N, C-alpha and C positions, 0 to 999 in steps of 0.2 A: 397544439392544433393549428390555429391561425393567429399570427401576430403581425403587427405593423410597427416598424421602427421609425419614429418620427424624425430622427436625425438623418438616417440614410434614406428614408422613404422606401424601404424594402418591405415587401410582403413575404412572410415565411409560412408556407403551408406544410404541415408535417403529419404523417401517419406514424404508426409504431415503427416502421422500418424505412420510410422514405422522406425526402424533403423536396419541396418545389418552391423556388424563389424567383420573384420578379420585382421590379421596382419602377418608381417614377424618376425619370432622368431629365436632362435639360429640355427646356421648352415643353415640359410635361408629356414627353414621349414615354410610353410604357415599354420597358426593356425586360426581356427574359434573361435570367441569370443562371439558373441551375435547376436540374431535375435529376435525381439519382438517390443513392444511398443516404440515409439520414445524416445530417451534419448539425452540430450543436449551435453554430452561430452563422450569421450571414455577412458579417462585416468583412470577412476575409475576401469576399467577392468584389470589393471595390477596385481591386487591381485590374479586373477585367475591363472596367470602364475607361481605362487609359489606353486600351489597344488602338493602334493606328494602322490603317491600311491605305495603300495607294489605290485610287479608284477613278474611273472615268465618269462616275456619276456626278450629277450636279451637287452643289454643297448647300446645306442649310445655314443661312446667316446666323451667327451666334452659337453654332453647334460645334462643340469641341471635336466630336468624332467626324465632323465634316458632312457625313451623309448617313442616313438611316440604312442605306444599302450595305454599310459596313458593320451593322450591329445585329444582334439577335433580338428580334422584335417580338412582343408578346401577342399583339393582335394587329397585324400589318394591313395597311390599305395601299391602294395603287394610285399613281398619278403624281406623287411628289418624288422624293429621292430614293425610296425603296422600290427598285424595279423588278423584284422577284414576285412570285405569284402571291396575290393578296388573299387575306381571310375575309375581307369585306370590300364591296364595291357597290356603287349605286349611280343612278343618273338623276339629276335634279331637273326641275321643271324648265329651267333655262337652257338645258342641254349639257351643262357642265357635269363632269364625272370625276371630281377630285375631292372625295371626302377627306377631311383632315380631322382625325379624332385625337383629342388630347384628354389626359386625366383631369377630372373635375372633382370627384369625391368618391368616398367608399363607405361601406358599413360592414360590420362583422356581427353575426348573430348565431345562436344555437339553433340546430335543426336544419331542415331542408324544405324549401317550398315546392309545391306541385308546379308542373309546367302546364299552362292552359292549353287544353286540347291535345296534349301529347303524353305518351307513356314515358315513365322515367323511374329511376331507382327511388327509394324512399327510406326514411328512418322510422324507428319505433321508439317508444319510451325506454330510456336507459341506454340507447345507442350514443356513442361518442361521435357526434356529427356536428360540424359547424359549417356555415356558409359565408363566403365573402362575395359581396357585390361591388364591383368597380364601375363607376359611371364615367364614360368617355363622352365628350361633347364636341361636335363641330359647331362652333359659335356663330359662324357666318350663316349657316343654314338651319340652326337650332335643331339639329338632329342629335338625339341622345341614344347611345349604345351602352347597354349594361352587360358586363361580363360577369357571369355567375360561376363560382367555384364552390363545390361542396366537398368536404374532406370527411371520409369515413375512416376514422383513426384505426379502429380494430380490424377493419377489412383490408387496410392498406390500399385504398382506392381514392382517387380524386375524380370528380365529375365536373364537366364544364358545359355551359350552354350560353346563348346570347339572346338578349331581348332588345329590340329596336323600338324607340318611341319617336315619332315624328311630330315635332312641335312647330314646324315651319311650313314651307311650301311643299307641294306634292313632290314626291320622289319615287323612284323605282329601284328596289334592291335587285341587283343582278348576281351578286355573290354574297353568301353569308355562311361561312364555315363555323362549325361548333367549337373546334379547337385547332390551334396552330401553335407548334412549339419548334423553336430554332435550337438545334443541337450542334455543338462543335464536334470536330473529328469524325464527320460522317463517313470518311473513307475507311473507317474501321468496322463498318456495319454491313450486315446483309439485310435485304428486304424480304420479308416473309408475308405471304398472303395465301388465301384459300380459293382455288379456282376449280372449274369443272364444267359440267353440263348436266342435262337431264340424265338421271340414272348413274352419274359418276361425280356427285357433288363433293366439294370441299377437299380437294387434294392439296397437300402441303407443297407450296411452291416457294423456293428460296434461291435468291441470287444476290451477288454483291451489289451495293449501291454504286451508281456511276454518276458522273457529272451530268446534270440535266434533271429531267423530271420523270420519275417512275410513279405510276398510279394505277389503281384498279377502280372500276366504277360500274354503275348500272344506268342504262338509259331505257330500261324495259318496263318501267312503272312499278316494279317490285325489286327487292334486293337481288333476287335471281339466283339460279344455280350456277351461273357463270363466274361470278365473283361474290364473295361474302364481304360484309361491311366491317371486316376486321383486318388490321395490318399490324405488323411488328417490325421493329429494327433490332437486330441482335448483333452482338460482337461476332466476328468471323468464327471464333472457336467456341461460341456458346452452344450448349447442348441441353439435354433435359435437366441436368443437375448443376451446371455451372455457367457463368458468364452473364453479362448485362443484357437486358431486354427492355425495350420501350415499346408499349403497345397502346392501340386505340381501338375502340369498338363503338359503333353508333346505334343508339336506341331509336331505330327508325326502320320503316318497312318499304320505303320507296327509293327513288333514284338517289344515289349517293356517289361521292368520290372520296377516295382515301389514298394517301401516298406520301412521297417525299421528294422535294426538289433540292438538289445539291448544287451550291454555287462554286465559284472559282476558288474560294478559300476553304472548301470542304465543310462549310456549314450546311447542315441538312435541315430543311424546313418540313417537318412532319405535320400532316394535316388530315382532317376528316370533316365531312359535313354533307349537306344537300348538294347534289351535283349541279354546278352552275350552268351546265349545258341545258338549253331550252328552259331555263328557270328565270322568272322575273316576278316581282311582287310589288304592286303599286301601293304606296302608303299616302293616303290623304292626311291633311292636318288632323292631329289627334288620334291617329290610328297606330297600332303596334303590330310587331311581328315577333314570334317566338321561334327560335331554332330548336331542333332536336337536341337531345343530350348526348355528349360524348363521354365514354368511360375510359379513363387513363390508368394504366397499370404499369408500374416499373418493378423489375425483379433483377437482383444481382446473383440469383441462384438458379438461373437458367429458365428454360421454357416451361418446365414442369411446375415450378413455383408460380410462374405467371398464370398458367392455366388454372391452378387450384384457387387462386384469388378470384378469378372470374367465376369459377364454378360456385364457390361459396356465396359470393355476392348475388349472383343471379338466382340461386336456389332460395335465398333467404330475404333479399331486399329488392328483387325485381318481380319475380312471380308473386302472385297474390292469391288470397281466397282459401276456401276450405281445403283444397287439394295441395296446398303448398307444402305442408309439413306431414302429410300422411301418405302411406303407401297406396298406390292407385291400383286399377283393376288389371288382372290378367284376362285377355280378351281373345275372341275369335271374330275375324272380319270375313265376310262372305265373298269379297271381291274376286280374288283369284280362284275361289271355289266354283262360282257360278257366273261371274260377270253379271250381265243384265238378264240372264236366262234363268229365272227362278220363279217359284210360287211359294205360298205359305208352307205347303207340305215339305218341300225341299229344304227350306230354311229351318224348319223345326227338326228335321232329321239330323242336320248338322248340329243344331243346338243341343239335342239329346246327347250326342257324343261329347260336346263341349262340357256339359255338366258332368259326364262320367269321368273326365280327366281332371276336373277340379277348377275349370275356368269360372270367372265371375260375370262376364259381360259378353253379349252377342251384339255385333255391330252390323246393321244393314247398310250396305254401301249403295252406289249409284243404281238407278233403275226403278225406284219405288214410286215415282210421281209422273204426272202427265200421261203421255203415251211413249214412255221412255224405254224402247227396246234396243235402240242404238244411240250413239252420242250426237246425232244430228238434229235433235229436236227437244222441245219441252222445257229447257231451262227457263225459269221464270214462271212456269205454271206449277206452283207448289201445292198440288192437290193429289191425293193418293190414287195410284193406278189400281183401280178396283179389280181388274181382271187378274192381277197378280195377288193382290191382298184384299180379298172380298170382305174381310173383317176390319179393314183399316189398320192404321198404326196402333190404335188402342187395343184392338183385338189381338194383334200379334204380340204386343207388349204384355198383355195379360197372360198369354200362353207361355211366354218366356219366363215371366215372373213366377208362374206356377211350377216351372221346372227348377226354379231357384237361380235364374239368371237375370241380370239387369239388361236393359235394352238401350242400344245406342244407334245413332243415325248419321248418315252422310248427307251433307248439303253443300251447295256451291252458290252462295247468295250473291256473289259479285258479277254473275254472268247472265246472259240472256241468249236464247237461240233465235235466229231469224224465223224459224218455223216454231212459233209459240204464240199463244193468244196474247201474252204480255207485249211482245214486240209489235204484233199487228195493231194493238191498241195504242201503244206508246213508242213509235219508232224513234222519237226525239230523246228517249231516255238512255240511249246508248252513247258512249263516247264516239264523237265523229267530228270531222272538219267540214265546214260548209263547202258544198260543191264537189266533195270527194266521195267516192264509193268506199265504204269501210271494208277493210280486210277482215276475214274471219280466221280464227284459229280454233282447231277442233270443232269446226262448224258452229262457232259461237262468237258473240260480241261481248264487250265489257260494259256493264252498266255505269252510268255517270254518277258516281257517289258524291260528286261536288254539289249535286242538286238536292235541295231539301225534300222535294216530293219523292225522289227515288229513295232517299234514306228512310223517310217515313213509311213508304211501302215495304221496304225490306224489314224494318223493325216490326211492322204489323204482322206480316205473314210468318216471320220467325216466332213471334209471340204466340200466334194462333197454333202453329204446328207444335211448338214445345209445350203448350198447355193441353194439347189434344190427347196425349198419352203419357205414360210414365217413362219418359225419356231421361236417361241419366248420363249420357255421353253424346257429344257432337263432334264429328270430324268435319272441319270447315275447310273446303278445298277452293283452289283458285288456279285455273288450268290454262292460262295463256298470257303472253306478253301483250303490252299495250301498243297499238298503232293508231295513226290518224287521231292523235290525242287532242280533243277539243270538246268544248261544251256549247251547245246551242243556247244555253241560258246566260252565259257570261258575255260581257262586252268584248269588243275586239282587242282593246288594250290589256285585258286580263286573261287572254288565252294562255299566256305563259305561266299562269298560276294553276292550271288544271291538274297537273301531276300531283302537286302538293295538296291542293284542295281535295283531290280524290283520297289521299292518305288520311287527311284530317276527317273526311267523311267516314272512312272505314273505321277509324278509331272511335268516332262518336257512336257508331252502330255497335261496335264491340263493347264499349263501356256500358251502353244501355242494356244490351242483352245479357252480358255476363253478370251485371249487377241485378238484373231482374230475375235471373235463374242461377243463384249462387250454388245450388246443389248439383248442377250439371258439370261434369268434367269436359272441358273443351280441348280439342287437339287441332292445331293448325296444320295445313297442308297446302302445297302449291306445286302440283305435278310432282309430288314427293317433297324434296327439300329445297324448292325454289324460293321460299321465303322463310328461311331459318335465321331469324334475327331477333335481337332483344326486344324490339317493338312488339312483335307478336307474342313473345313469352310473357310480357306484362299482363296480357289478357288471357292467354292460354298457356298453361304451364308445361305443355309438351308439344312437339312437332313431329310429324311423320318425316323421318330422316331422309328417306329416298324411296322412290318407286322400285328401285333395284333392291330386291330382298335376297339376292344370291349371297351365300355366306362368305365367299371369298371377296367379292366386291365390297360387302359391308365391313369387312376388316379394315379396308382402306378408308371408306367413307366415314365410319364412326371414329377412327383414329384422328382423321383430319378435323372432324367436327369438334372433338374434345380439346382442340387447341384453345377454344374459347368458351364452349358450351358444355354444361354438365350432362352426364349420362341420364340423369333424371329427366332431362328434356327430350331425349331421343326415343321416338317410337321405333320398336325393333321387333320383327315378327319372323317366325319359322314359316317358310313357304314350301310349296310342292317342288318336286324335281321330276324331270328336268326343269330347271328354273325358267320361269316365263320371260325373263329379260335376256339371259345369256345362254340358255339351254344347257347349263352345266348341272351335273349331278354330284352332290356332296352328301356326306353321311348325315343322317338325322341328328346325331349327337353334335356334330360341328355346327349345324344350323342353330341348335339350341344354345350352345356355348357362346356363339357370336351375339345372339339376341338377348341373352339373360341380363347383361348389365343395363340395358335400356328399359323402356316401358314395354314389357314383354307381351307377346301374343302370338296367334297363329293366323295365317292367311292361306288356307287350303281347305280341301274337303275332308274333314275328319272322318267321314263315313267311309272313305276309301283307304284309310290307313290299315296296315297289317296289325295283327295282335301284338307283334313285337314293337312296332312303332307306337302303338297306343300306350304300351307300358313305359317306353322312353318318354313319351309326351307327358304322362302322369308324373314321372320323376322330375321332368323339367319344370312343370308347374309348381311342384312341391319345393324345388330348389329356389325358384323365383320368390315364392312367398316367404321362405326362410331367410334368404339373403338379400332381398330387395332393399332393405334399409342400409345394408353395407354398400351396395352399389350406388344408391341414390343420395345418401347423406354422408357417406364416408369420403375419404380422400383418394383420388385416382392418381396413380403413378404409371406413366408410359415407360416401359422398359426397353422394348425393341421395336423399331419402326418398320412397318411393312414397305414403306417407300424406300428403305435402304437395304433391306434383306428380304429373303423369301419366307422368313418366319416373323412372327410378331408376338409380343407379350405385354401384359399390363397387370398391375395388382391394385387392389382396393384395400384400404384400412378403415375399419369401422370407426364411428365417432368416439366410442369408448376405448378404442385402440386394442380391443380384446380379440377381434376376428380379422383375419387376413385372407383374402381370396386372390389366388394367382390364376390368370387365364393365359393359355398359350395356343397359338395357331400356326399351322404350316400351310402356306398357300401353294407352294410348288415343291416338288421333290427334286433333289439334286443328287447325282451319283457321288459315292465316296466322300460323303460330307465329313467335315471336321467335327470333332466332339464339341458340343456347345453346352454352356452353363447359363442359367438365368439367375441374375442377381436382383433380389427384391429391393424395394425402397420403402422408407417411411416407418420402419420398425424401431423398437427400443433396443439398443445394442445389447444390454445386459439381461433382457427378458428372455425367457425360454418359450419357444413356440412348438406346439405338438401338431404334427401332421395327422389329419383325421383318417386318411385312407389306410395308413400303415402304422400309426403310432410313433413314428420317428420323432425325435426331439432335436431341436436346433436352437442355438442362441440367435438373437436378432443380428448380432455382428456377423455370425457365420452366413446367414441367409443373404445379408446385404453385401458381404465382401467375397465370399467363396461361391455362394449360390448353389443351386441344385442342377443336376443334369437335365438335358432337354427331354430325354426319355421317350422319344417317338421312334417308331419303326420307319423304314425308308419307303413311305408311300405318300401320295399327295393327299391334301385336304384332311389334315388331322387336327385335333384339338384336345385340350385337357383343362379341367378345372380342379385346382388343388386348394383345399381349405386348411388353414392353420388356426389353432386357438392358443392364445397366450395363457401360459400356465399360472 
């Protein structure tokens, strides 16, 4: 797990398949030595420390290597002889900004501590988890920086975070990354990240590393649809099944930066953490600061193995609560069926159809509160709109429960409309900068969650609403980027803390509400998938993947999302056609096949379906309930990427390895296509698998090496789901 060699002063962190080695070098510098496939010993790495390079950098007196600019550093600072991008930087009270952190002590212990005020992975009794805490000290300024490494041996994961304790004069942290790793031979690697925008989130973007700095970030106040807080470095030839991959993901829901800086010697500095842009945090004597957690995953078996490590860890040791290990609800959401134009009678008509096809849950979306007929008012006025719901939420819930359906509700607690009683009473409660007119987005402002009074108000009204009816599901939305970010309650010198204080305030609210209502299933949303990150998954085990529910677009969106996040976290619905986002018409069957692996539901007016579509919908609900455990707790294998071809395929293997589900999609028709085969993955070579639809029998070796024909006619927008049972 974690060992320390007193002679070499090397730390060796090992999981079942990987090793991570760093050590204490001359002048107590912390040097990174190795991250990769598991190695039995670390003493063979001593040859690395004799490496010499010619450099224009200044030299450290008494330092054999001459300059830290020549070495692979474990947690670099700026201002001395390492002139690459730092992991940590600060300004002291005297204006100096040259923190010099040196190894002071360490401790190794079983288990993993919680991070104060922040979400994080966790361990349970019986887990093989150990933690290393390394204390670095700037002795001149009495600044103590603690690097925390937790090793999940069986999950093949290492997590990192940083805590700063100021025991000296006041200082201001300007950069604090959660992880930084220097890797040799960066010219052999590609940079992979997930980018996009509203309604086209998390496309897989891959390009070779170049000399200089490549990074993705968010300055929007949330992780955003534009870039996800996940990055990977892969060998040029790495694919789903082979090649080395180094990856990082940040358990955080605010501004972040992640990337890699390649120096003149092809050393790549891979990093992730809070975005230093517009960030500053003042520490008085005796105060501490805790960074978010970074999750590090290495694979020498390609991108697929990397993803499955993240999937399992996040399903089992990031998500929490009642709904972590059980199948969740098949639901109907009324948003695209009615938007805000509804009454109780209309909702119940949809609900009756929902019960007929076997759904579990009816979700009432936006428009139930204040005077909310359009989206330009009433956010903040969380009282029932009695003209629409004369019997209130409690009356509606009772009628739904009488039909045999659970009741769910949409909320947007982080926002306020200028046209609201709340804003008229408390205009200072919105994020704003003194003297500036705040910009609106979707005709709304962002509440200042850094304020205790705003947090208390939010917790109180949520508690009142959630206690007023038998509510068993909440969709928590957040529908704009942050601008004019400031707080009227904070001092001038602390305005650079507002972004992070907002996220800490959000986490405090989420921790309180989800603990207070443990039997409610919470789903996060931010204009769709604008805040699909591990931080939110810690409190809410699923996220609305995208506002774009078109089947073709969702093939791409869900494929990219699965690079880091499990299908058990992806909200996925069958919606009406022509699709409301792209106006495309796709077969009802394909819409179902795309949505089935995620957290399944419908987002349309069921009362308008044809008899044939109703029968298809019933079958889809039946399949979801039969195979949900395979999709959500089994292993996912991506077989064909839609980003590389006009077809896509993936298969799932159940936890007990007895059920295999193959999903295939065609997004575009091509003339005179070549004959295609699909080769499955993750099967037992010598086992026999029986295909349910025709009884054909295949060995696992045949399905993985020869495969089965594509079997589609030459038309667009086709799909198929094939189930195999191990004999």
